[in-house]
N, C-alpha and C positions, 0 to 999 in steps of 0.2 A: 890615289884611291879607286878601288875598283868594288863593284857592288853585283847583285843579284846572284849571290852565293847559293849553292842547293842547300836545302834544310838539311840534308844528311852532312854536308862539310859544316854547316853551322853546330849540329849536334858534336861532331868530332872536335871542334873548337872548345866548346863548352865542357866536354868531358876531359879533354886534354889541358885544359885552361891555357890554350895557345891562342894566337891572333892570326887568324888566316884570312885570306883573299883569295878569290878566285875570278877568273876572265868570265865575262857574260858568253852563253852559248851563242854563236852565230845566228843572225837572223835568216829566216827562211828564205832562200831564193825561189824566184818563179820557176815551178817544176814542169810547166807545159813545154813538151819540145825536147825534154831530156831523153836518154836512154833508160830503159827501165832499170838496168843496174845502177846507173848513177842516182836515180831516183831514190832507189832501196838504200842505196850506200849514205846519202844525205840525210833520209829520214830514219835511218836506224838509230843513231843518238837520241833523238828526241822520243822515239818510242821507249827506251830504255830510261830515259830521265823520267817520262811520265807515269811509266807502270812501275816505278820502284826498284830499277835496275834488273840485271840478271841475277836470277836465284843463285846464292853462293854455295851450290852444292855440286861438286864434279860428278859425283856419281849419278846424280838424277839428270844431269845435262848430258852426260855420256850416254845414258839410257835413252833419252828422248832423242838425241843427235842419231841413234842408231837406228832406232823406230823409222825416224824421218828419211834417212839415207836408204834405207830398205825400200821405202814406198818411193822415192824419188827415182831411184833405179828402175821403177817400171814406166817412166814416163819417157818421152823422146827428148826431153830437154838436157843439153850438154853443159850447161853452165854451172857454176858452183851453187851450193844451197846452204843457208845458215839457219838452223833452229835453234830457238832460244826460249828458255823457260823463265817468265817474268816473275818478279817477287812481289807479286800482287794477290790477292785475296778475292778479286774480281774475277767472276767465271766468264772468260772470254778467250777466243782465240782469232788471229788474224793473220793476213799476209800483207807483204809490201811487194812491189814489182821488183823483178832481180831475183828471186828466190828467197827472200827473207820470210820466215814462218816463225810465228810467236803462239806460245801458248802459256796460260797464267798457272801458277800453282794451285789457284783456287779452282780452276776446273779440272785440273788433274785429280782433285781430291774426289770428285763425284763418280770417277770411272770404277768399273768393277773388275777389268782386265786389261791386258796390253792391247788387244783389239779394239776396245773402245776407245783408247788413247790413240790408236793408229786411224780410227775413222776420222777422227777430230784434224789430224795431220793431214790424211788423204784428201778431206775436203778442202783445207788452206792450199794445199798442192795444186788441187784442181783450179782455185782461183787464179793461182800464178800461169799455170799453163794455158788458161783460157782468156789471159790477160784482162782480167776483170778490174785489177787495179787501175790500169792504166785509162780503161774505159771512165771510170769512176772520175778521174781528174778532170775530163773534159767539162764537168759541171762544179766540182771543188778540188783544189788542192789539198793534198793530206793535211797540209799544215793550217789550212782552214782560211776561207776568203774574210771572216769576221776579222782575224788575227791581222791579215795583211794589210786589210783596209784601215784599221785603227793605227798600225804604224806610220803608215802612208800619209794620212790626214793630218796627223798629230805632228809629225816631223820629230818624235822623239825615239830615237834607236832603241833606248832601253824598255821604254814602253812597249815598243814593237817585238823586242826579243822576249818580254814576259808573255805578253800574249800569243806570240807564235808557237812557243813549246805547248802553252794550254790548249792551243786550237788541234793540236796533233790526236788529243783525247777524242775530239767529235768528229771520228772517222764517220764517212758518209756510209748510208746503208746500201746494200747490194740490193739490185731488182730481185724479183721474185724467178725471173727467168734466169739469171745468173747462179741464184741459190741453188736452182733445180741442176743445172748443168754442173756445179762443183760437186753436189752430192753423186750425180750419175759417176762422174770422174773417179771421186774418192772412193766410192764402192767397188769400181774397176781395179784401182789400185790395191785395194785391199784384197781382192780376189787373186791378182797375179802375185802379190807379195805372200800369200800363203794364209791370210786372215780372214776369220768368218765374216761374208758380206753383210751379215746381219747387225754386225757389231753397231754400223752407223744408225739402225732404227731404234736398237734398245737404248742407245747414248742418248739419241735425240728425245725420248721418252724420259730418261733420267733428267736432262736438263729442264724439261718442262715441269715435271714435280718440284724439281729446285726453286723455279721461278715462283711456284706457287707457295712453297715453303718461304720465300724472301718477303712476298706479299702479306703472308701470315704476320711474320715478324714485324714488319714495317707498318702495317696497319693500312697498306695503299696497295693498289694493283701491282703485281709482280713485273719488274722491269719497266715501270712507267718513268721515262726521263733518265735513266741510269745508264751505266756503262757495260752492262753484261753482254752477251753472246747473242742474245736475240734484239739488243739495241741497234747492231750493226748487220745482224744476219735475220731476215724477215722469218718469223714465225708463223707457220700456217698449221691448221686442223689436220691437214691433208699429208704433210710432210712426212710423217712417221710412216704412213700407210704407203706411200710412195716409194720411200727408201725399203722397205720390206718388199714391196712388190717386184723392184729391181733384184733383189737379193735371192728371191725364190727361184729366178733363172739361172742363178749359180750354185756351184757344188759348196757344201758347207767346207769351212777351213777353221784353223786354230783358235782357240781364245785362251792365250797362257796368262794364268793368273800368279804365280810363284814369283816370276821378275817382276811384276808389277807392284806387288805387295813389298817384295825386297827394297825397291827402289823409293816407295812411299813412307816406309817406317821411319819415324822421327822429322820429317817434312813439317814446316810451320804450317799451322791452319790458322786463317784469320790474317791479322797484321803484324808485321815485323818491325820489332823495337826500332830498328835504324829509322825507320820511316815514320814512326808514330804510330797512333792507333786510331781507327774509325769505330766509334761505338754509337750507332744510331745517328743521329744528327751531330754528334760531338766529334771533334777531331782534337787528340791529345797528343802531346809528344813528352813524354816523362824525361828524357836525356835533356829537352830543351827547358822542360819545366814550365810549358804553356799549354793552352786549351782555347778553342772557341766553339761556338754553336753556330751551325747553318741553319735557314729558315725550314718551316714544315713544307715538304713536298722537294727539297733539294736531295739529290744523291751525290755522294762523297766519292772522288777518285783520288786515292793516296799514292803519291810519287814520291820519287827520290829528290826532285828539285822543287816540285810544286804541289799543292793540294788544288783539285779543282771540285767544283760544287755546280752542278747542272740541274736546274730548276724549271718547272713548267712555263710554257708560254716565252720561250726564249731567254729567261733570265738566267745569268752565270755569274760565278766569281772564280778569280784566281787568288790563291795565297801563297807567299813566298817570303824569304827573308834577306838581308843583306848585313855583313860583316864588315866592321870598319876598324882602322887601326886605333883602338884604344879610345874611339870617339873623338879624337883630335883634329880630324879633318874638319874644314869649315862647313857649316850648315848641319851637320850631323846630330848635335845635340838638340838643334831646335827642328823638330818633324817639317814645320811649314816650310823652312828654309830648304830642306832636303828635298822635299816634294816639288817645290816649284823650280828649284835651282840645279836640282840633279837629276832625280827620278823622271821627271816629265818636263824637263828643260825644252824649252822651245813649242810646247804644246798650248793651245789656247785655253788656259785655265780661267775659270770664274768660280765666285762664292769661296775663296780659300779662306778657311777657319781653324783656328786652334782651339784643342778641348783637352779632356783628361778623361783616361781610359781605365779605371780600376786603380788610380794612383799613376798612371803611366802618361806621358805627354804625347800628344796625338796632334795629327792635322788631316783635314781632308778638303777636297775639291771636285768641282765638275769638270768635265769636258765631252768632248765629241767625236766619234770617229765616223767614217763611211765604208760601206761595202757595196757590193754590185747589189745587194738585195735592199740596201737603203741604209738609212743612218743608224747609228748605235750611240746610246747614252752611256757615259763612263763616270764612275764615282771612284776617286783615288782615296785610300785611306793609308796612312802611315803611322805607325806607333813604336816609340823606343821603349824598347824593355830594359835597357841597361845602357850602359856608357859605350858600348861598341857595337850594339845589335840594333836593328830597326826591321819591324815586321811590316808586309804590305798585303794589303786587300786591293783588288782590282775589281769591281762590280760593273757586271755589263748588263744592258736591257736595251730593247728594241728601241730604235729612235722614237721620242715622244711619250714612251710608256714608263718612264723613270717612275714617276708618281705612283705607279701599281706596285713598284718594287722598292722603292726607297727607304721605306720604313722598315721592312725586313732586312735591307742591306745595313742601316743603321743600328739595328738590334745585333745582327751579326758582329759587327764591330765593336760595340760596346760590350759584348758576351767575351771578348778577349781576355784573358786572365794568367795570372800566375798560377801554377800547381802548388799545392804543400807538398812536403817530403811524403806524406802518409797519401795523399792522392796519387802522387808519381809513383809510389812503390806499389800500387794497387794494380798498375797496368802491367801484365806480364804476357809474353806470347804462349800460344797453345799448339800444341803438335798432334800430329796424327801417329798412333800406336799402333801395330798389328799385333793381334793376338789370335789364337786358335781356339776355336770352340770346343769345350769339353762336355762330356755328358752331365746332364743338370743345368748348363747354361742357358741363359734365356735372353731374349730382346731386353728385359727389364734389367737383368743382372749386369748387363753391359752398359746401359743407359745410365745406372747408378755410379759408373765410374767416370761419367762425363760430367762436365760442369753444369749446374743445377740453373736452368733457364727454361722459359716455355718453350715447346716444340722441340724438345730433346730427342724424344722418340722419333719423330718425322724425320730430323737430321740423320740421327743413326741409320734408320731404314733407308734414306735416300742415297747416303754415300757406300751404303752395302747393298744396294738394289733389291731391297726386301720389300714387297707389297705389303700393305697393310693387314695384319692378322697372321702374316706367314711366320712360323717358328724358326729358330735356328737350328741348323743341323750339325750335330758333333763332326768336329774334324774339319770345319769350314773355317778359313781366315777371315777376319772380320777386322775393319777399322775402327778404333774409337777416337774421340777428342780428349785428349789430358791437358790440364793447366788451369 
């Protein structure tokens, strides 16, 4: 019997009415002391798992790889480069040691031309060239000290594997000095590759506007406790001005629009059906027919294998599932027996309890882990949705602080529910469509083609870099969101 199957594979099993099993992802090894190439190669699968995998659009991937290689050719690094478009709506980009550079389709949707995309890739290339990823590991491994500590103390390999992959999402922040250096290097690569060096300043401003829009929609400060670009790249009021000042010393370059628009036409905007949907504080997976809600103030990160929710004051949760051979394996039908005998076998559990969640048998228990920063309180919840599938929540709180979080953790667990067919059918992916403005077209006429929701005009203006009050000029290509 094997467990910890990715959510995506569970969905495939449900759709195909097949019984699938998969091996657990290997636990993270200690990264300190390894070569940059080996570090990147080791962490690459974890990044793919946590950020929804690579986006399955070969045309878009080839386009991004071409831009990345054009910029990388301006550096003195001789090693290989790997550029990956992640199937995630989170607005982010980052790099691993060894030449691994990532950009989400959520970030790509915000650009207005190829030069702005190149500015992001150039910035991340700058981090690699300056060895910033290696510097960050002196304080925190990419997999996360939190995850490694839990696995070490509990003596539970499976629990360690769950936490390790989740820890990948909590990448350490760069320092202000590192960001400044990466901006400077990225602008230099833009210039050498023939792009407009001002593209970095204009795109930083667009991302700043997007964080404000996100804050309006969520009702909280933009980017607070989230997984976006500014969560790992410090946002400063002077950063746009500093980038523009560097660009003024260089000649202007190209800002290709047509190839960017062609590559983005038809790209999914928002969540991918294979990974389920995040709608505010709700995660719903129509293919699996399940949903749950996270506490107020928690930000969701939807991955191919897990869902992570990061909350204020150190609270976090990891959600995933396990598929079994028709429920015939010992302990599978009893979530309590599975929790203590398989999932957290060897861990010092306490307060093991059985209960029911919306008609589904469940079990929970408490335990504790330890990191270099101190103790971590852990609540485990296992829920049997059917005879062959168990879903799991791993709730994490700073040591001694569980009482502040536990009510919210319990509410999240009991919010786990099956979707009706009607509810499942209501979740459909949205896509980017490119249109050319004609005489008589207006911002309002394009917004009317988009899903009706608050702040739709703000979104349209952000993804098309239109300041408030600015009209649409005929002949201009624009992006709209459909679906």
